[in-house]
LUMROVEX-230494 format. One record per residue (C-alpha): residue number from 0; residue in three letters; z, x, y. Coordinates in pm, 1 decimal, always signed. Layout:
BEGIN
@nr->NUM rest->ALA z->Z x->X y->Y .
...
***
This chain:
BEGIN
@nr->0 rest->MET z->+117.6 x->-12395.9 y->-2957.2 .
@nr->1 rest->GLN z->-189.9 x->-12289.2 y->-2760.2 .
@nr->2 rest->PRO z->-276.3 x->-12455.4 y->-2427.6 .
@nr->3 rest->GLN z->-583.7 x->-12675.7 y->-2433.1 .
@nr->4 rest->ILE z->-900.1 x->-12536.3 y->-2278.2 .
@nr->5 rest->GLU z->-1148.9 x->-12791.7 y->-2153.2 .
@nr->6 rest->ASN z->-1502.7 x->-12670.1 y->-2084.8 .
@nr->7 rest->GLU z->-1374.0 x->-12311.1 y->-2053.5 .
@nr->8 rest->THR z->-1166.9 x->-12406.8 y->-1749.3 .
@nr->9 rest->LEU z->-796.8 x->-12339.1 y->-1761.4 .
@nr->10 rest->ARG z->-569.5 x->-12616.3 y->-1644.8 .
@nr->11 rest->VAL z->-309.2 x->-12478.9 y->-1406.3 .
@nr->12 rest->PRO z->+24.7 x->-12656.0 y->-1451.3 .
@nr->13 rest->VAL z->+164.2 x->-12832.3 y->-1147.4 .
@nr->14 rest->LYS z->+453.5 x->-12644.3 y->-990.8 .
@nr->15 rest->LEU z->+759.2 x->-12861.4 y->-943.0 .
@nr->16 rest->TYR z->+1043.7 x->-12772.7 y->-706.8 .
@nr->17 rest->ARG z->+1411.4 x->-12853.9 y->-728.7 .
@nr->18 rest->ILE z->+1581.9 x->-12965.0 y->-409.5 .
@nr->19 rest->GLY z->+1737.0 x->-12619.0 y->-363.4 .
@nr->20 rest->GLU z->+1391.8 x->-12460.0 y->-358.2 .
@nr->21 rest->VAL z->+1270.9 x->-12714.1 y->-103.8 .
@nr->22 rest->VAL z->+1574.5 x->-12637.6 y->+113.0 .
@nr->23 rest->THR z->+1512.7 x->-12262.5 y->+86.0 .
@nr->24 rest->CYS z->+1149.3 x->-12300.3 y->+195.9 .
@nr->25 rest->THR z->+1207.4 x->-12545.1 y->+483.5 .
@nr->26 rest->PRO z->+1439.1 x->-12585.0 y->+782.8 .
@nr->27 rest->PHE z->+1591.8 x->-12897.6 y->+624.9 .
@nr->28 rest->SER z->+1934.3 x->-12919.7 y->+462.5 .
@nr->29 rest->ARG z->+1998.4 x->-13053.0 y->+113.4 .
@nr->30 rest->GLN z->+2150.2 x->-13367.4 y->+266.7 .
@nr->31 rest->THR z->+1846.1 x->-13422.9 y->+489.6 .
@nr->32 rest->ILE z->+1609.1 x->-13389.1 y->+191.9 .
@nr->33 rest->HIS z->+1826.6 x->-13637.6 y->+2.5 .
@nr->34 rest->ASN z->+1830.2 x->-13878.1 y->+299.0 .
@nr->35 rest->TYR z->+1453.6 x->-13854.3 y->+349.7 .
@nr->36 rest->THR z->+1404.9 x->-13930.1 y->-20.2 .
@nr->37 rest->MET z->+1637.2 x->-14232.4 y->-1.7 .
@nr->38 rest->MET z->+1451.7 x->-14354.9 y->+309.2 .
@nr->39 rest->GLY z->+1114.8 x->-14320.7 y->+136.8 .
@nr->40 rest->LEU z->+986.0 x->-14054.6 y->+376.5 .
@nr->41 rest->ILE z->+932.9 x->-13818.6 y->+82.1 .
@nr->42 rest->ARG z->+914.2 x->-13889.4 y->-290.4 .
@nr->43 rest->GLU z->+1014.6 x->-13702.6 y->-599.0 .
@nr->44 rest->ALA z->+731.9 x->-13634.1 y->-843.7 .
@nr->45 rest->GLN z->+952.3 x->-13630.9 y->-1154.0 .
@nr->46 rest->TRP z->+1309.4 x->-13617.1 y->-1275.9 .
@nr->47 rest->THR z->+1465.3 x->-13361.2 y->-1509.6 .
@nr->48 rest->ALA z->+1635.8 x->-13473.2 y->-1828.6 .
@nr->49 rest->GLY z->+1964.7 x->-13407.9 y->-1645.8 .
@nr->50 rest->GLY z->+1872.5 x->-13648.5 y->-1366.0 .
@nr->51 rest->HIS z->+1770.6 x->-13398.9 y->-1096.9 .
@nr->52 rest->ARG z->+1480.2 x->-13473.0 y->-866.7 .
@nr->53 rest->LEU z->+1169.7 x->-13255.8 y->-881.8 .
@nr->54 rest->TYR z->+918.8 x->-13244.3 y->-596.0 .
@nr->55 rest->ASP z->+556.4 x->-13132.0 y->-611.3 .
@nr->56 rest->GLN z->+387.2 x->-12916.7 y->-348.0 .
@nr->57 rest->SER z->+281.4 x->-13221.1 y->-144.4 .
@nr->58 rest->VAL z->+642.6 x->-13250.7 y->-26.1 .
@nr->59 rest->PHE z->+589.6 x->-12947.8 y->+197.8 .
@nr->60 rest->GLU z->+294.2 x->-13107.9 y->+375.2 .
@nr->61 rest->ARG z->+490.7 x->-13429.8 y->+416.1 .
@nr->62 rest->LEU z->+794.8 x->-13243.8 y->+554.6 .
@nr->63 rest->SER z->+566.6 x->-13057.6 y->+797.2 .
@nr->64 rest->LYS z->+440.9 x->-13392.0 y->+927.8 .
@nr->65 rest->ILE z->+794.8 x->-13521.4 y->+960.1 .
@nr->66 rest->LEU z->+901.3 x->-13205.0 y->+1143.1 .
@nr->67 rest->HIS z->+615.5 x->-13249.5 y->+1390.4 .
@nr->68 rest->LEU z->+670.4 x->-13623.0 y->+1439.8 .
@nr->69 rest->ARG z->+1046.8 x->-13579.3 y->+1472.5 .
@nr->70 rest->LYS z->+991.9 x->-13416.0 y->+1811.1 .
@nr->71 rest->THR z->+892.8 x->-13747.7 y->+1967.5 .
@nr->72 rest->LYS z->+959.3 x->-14022.7 y->+1712.4 .
@nr->73 rest->SER z->+1259.8 x->-14185.9 y->+1549.4 .
@nr->74 rest->LEU z->+1292.3 x->-14184.4 y->+1170.9 .
@nr->75 rest->SER z->+1204.5 x->-14553.4 y->+1153.5 .
@nr->76 rest->GLU z->+888.9 x->-14488.2 y->+1358.1 .
@nr->77 rest->ILE z->+801.3 x->-14196.9 y->+1130.4 .
@nr->78 rest->ARG z->+849.6 x->-14415.0 y->+822.6 .
@nr->79 rest->ARG z->+615.2 x->-14675.6 y->+973.3 .
@nr->80 rest->ILE z->+351.7 x->-14413.0 y->+1063.5 .
@nr->81 rest->LEU z->+361.3 x->-14252.4 y->+719.1 .
@nr->82 rest->SER z->+348.8 x->-14591.8 y->+549.9 .
@nr->83 rest->GLU z->+45.4 x->-14691.6 y->+757.2 .
@nr->84 rest->GLU z->-125.6 x->-14362.4 y->+667.6 .
@nr->85 rest->GLU z->-65.6 x->-14424.0 y->+296.8 .
@nr->86 rest->THR z->-212.5 x->-14772.3 y->+323.2 .
@nr->87 rest->THR z->-515.6 x->-14643.3 y->+513.1 .
@nr->88 rest->ASP z->-559.7 x->-14348.0 y->+275.1 .
@nr->89 rest->LYS z->-588.3 x->-14578.1 y->-25.9 .
@nr->90 rest->ASP z->-894.2 x->-14736.4 y->+134.6 .
@nr->91 rest->ARG z->-1073.1 x->-14406.9 y->+215.6 .
@nr->92 rest->PRO z->-1234.8 x->-14127.5 y->+15.6 .
@nr->93 rest->ALA z->-1003.2 x->-13824.6 y->-12.8 .
@nr->94 rest->GLY z->-1174.8 x->-13602.7 y->+248.5 .
@nr->95 rest->GLN z->-1177.6 x->-13874.7 y->+510.5 .
@nr->96 rest->ALA z->-810.3 x->-13951.5 y->+450.9 .
@nr->97 rest->ILE z->-705.3 x->-13596.1 y->+533.1 .
@nr->98 rest->GLU z->-919.8 x->-13592.9 y->+847.6 .
@nr->99 rest->GLY z->-758.6 x->-13920.7 y->+955.4 .
@nr->100 rest->ILE z->-405.8 x->-13786.1 y->+913.0 .
@nr->101 rest->ASP z->-487.4 x->-13466.2 y->+1100.9 .
@nr->102 rest->GLY z->-644.1 x->-13664.4 y->+1383.7 .
@nr->103 rest->HIS z->-342.5 x->-13891.4 y->+1407.2 .
@nr->104 rest->ILE z->-105.1 x->-13595.6 y->+1429.3 .
@nr->105 rest->ARG z->-322.0 x->-13432.1 y->+1698.0 .
@nr->106 rest->SER z->-324.7 x->-13754.6 y->+1899.7 .
@nr->107 rest->LEU z->+55.2 x->-13774.6 y->+1883.5 .
@nr->108 rest->GLY z->+75.6 x->-13426.9 y->+2032.7 .
@nr->109 rest->ASP z->-130.6 x->-13546.0 y->+2329.2 .
@nr->110 rest->ASN z->+131.0 x->-13809.9 y->+2422.1 .
***
């Protein structure tokens, strides 16, 4: 079966990562990734037929934020901050949402 071409633009498939790949690419252990998922700090994008979690590339940005915030914040504070960002992001255009997150992280570094 041939992939669909829309308006002569190829659709690049989303890369999904198993937990082992996330662990290999980050300073976090398998257990920490599992715990962060259970706490809602990160989310799986899909599940395999065998019941394994798959994460998309956004997990790396989210883990970077957590790593930065972890220096001065508890996990419950981080969960609150990330939850507030998600709520705020839903009300903003995409470009403004990213600027808001970056500004918030910079302001935390000033404290």
